[in-house]
N, C-alpha and C positions, 0 to 999 in steps of 0.2 A: 504494500500500500504506500509506504513512505517512498519507495523507489519510483513508483508510477507518478506520484505527485512531483518529485524532483525532475523527472524526465519531462513532464508536461510543462513545468516552469521553465526549464532550459529551452524547450522548443519555442515557447512564447517569447522568451527573451531574445533568442537568436532571430526569430522572425521579425520582431520589432526593430532590431538593429539593421537587418537586411532591408526592411521597408524604408527606414530612415535614410539609408545610404543610396537607395535607388530613386527616391522622391525627386522630381524635377524641381529645381529652384524657382521661386516666384519671379525673381529678377536676376539678371546676370551681373557679373562684376562690371562689365562695360556699360551696362545700363545705369548702374549706381555711380560709376566713376568713368565718364567719357575719357577717351585716350588723351586728349589735350589736358584734362584735369589730372590724369594719372601722372603725367610728367611734371605738372605744376606742383603737385603735392608729394612727389617722390614715390608714388605707389608703383611705378613701373619697375622699381628695384626689388619688389616682393617676389618670392618664389610662388609657384602655382598653389602650393599648400597654404601659404600665408594669405594669398589673395582669396582663396576659398574660405578660410577661417574668417577673414574680414567681411566678405560677402554674406556669409551665414550669420554673423553677429549683427550686421546692419539689418538684414532681413528680419531677424528676430525682434529687433527694436521697432521696425516698421509694423510688424504684426501686433506688438504690444500697443503701439500708438493707435493702430486701427481699432483694436478692441476697446481701448479707452474712449475713443471717439464714438464708437457704436453705442457704448453704455451711456455716454453723456448726450448723444443725439436723441435718445428716446425721451430725455427729460426736457429738451429744448424744442421750441417750435420754429424759431427764426434761424434756420440752418441752410447751408448751401453745400454742394459737392463740387470739388475741383479734381480733375484728372491730371496727374502728373505725367511727365514724359515717359516714365516707366510703366504707366498704366494703372498706378495705384490710386484709388479714389480716397480723398481725404475730405472729411466733413468738418465744417466749422461755422461759427456764428457770422452773420453778415452785418456790417456796419453801414447804415444808410447815410451817414454824414461825411463821406469821403470828400476831401478838398481842404481848402484853407479856411481861415477865419476862426480857428480854435485857439484856445490857450489853456495852459495847465492850471487846474484848480488845486491839485495836491500831488506831491511826490511822496509816495509811500515806501517805507523801508529802503531808503537810499537807492531809489530807481528800480525796485522790484516791480512796483505797480505805479501807474500814472492815472490820475483821474482828470478828465477834461471838463471844461465849463458846461458841457451839455449833459454831464452825469455819466458819461461813458467811462468804463473801467478797462484798463489795458495792462496785460501782463507783459513785461519786457523780456525779450529773448535773453537768457543768461549771458550769451556771448556779447551782447550789446549793453549790458547793465552798466558797465564802466562809463559809457557815454551818457547814459540817462541819470546817473546818480547825482550829478550836480545841477540838473535842470531845475530852474526856479519857478515857483508859482508866478503866473501871469506871462510866462514865456510863450511866444506865439508858436503854434503848431499847425502843420499841414499833414493831413492823413492821406496816404495813398495805398493802393493795393500793391502787394509785392509777391513775387514767386521765388525770391532769392534767399529768404531767411530759413531758419531751421523749420522742419516740418511742423505745421500748425500755427506758425507765426506768419500769418498771411497779410499783414499790414506793415507799413513803414511810417513811423512817426518822425517827422522832420522838424527839428527846432529851428525855425527860420531866424531866430535872434542870433544864434551862434553857428548855424550850418551843420550841427551834429544830427545824426540819424540813428534810429534804433528800430529794429524789427519788433513787432508786438502782436500779441494775440488779443482779440476783442473778447472781453469777458462778459459783456452785457452792460445794462444800465444800473446805476446805484439805486 
């Protein structure tokens, strides 16, 4: 009895490993990192095994992000879907006030969040937080859509007083 349970467990484990290794990737390395970017970022120096490990890691992060968006999407009514070059659909809130004429009402937690005069709340991309941390209330802001930020950070806040920019995620109205 014990032996048959062990054999069954071993067959399931081996089958799972084989399935995982034969599964077709959702995105290829070249889709995630175009050739020009590979050279720019030094990724062309990676071995095939290192490239596959990086691709697999990024794909896992994208799947986690997509699951989080799916969960939050069911709670939100004001959402849109954007299809990236790699074919991944990303859902996010839509901000109707794109354009100039805005100003900062409050800079929260040293640039982690920004509230504009219309009550819109923005989460700043951690990569751009250093630029937003010193933004002052009443600084003039232009909001534009962007496809160059981190996944989910679909807008660009431009501080027209000092020319600094920060990618941001629209979190809704206060």
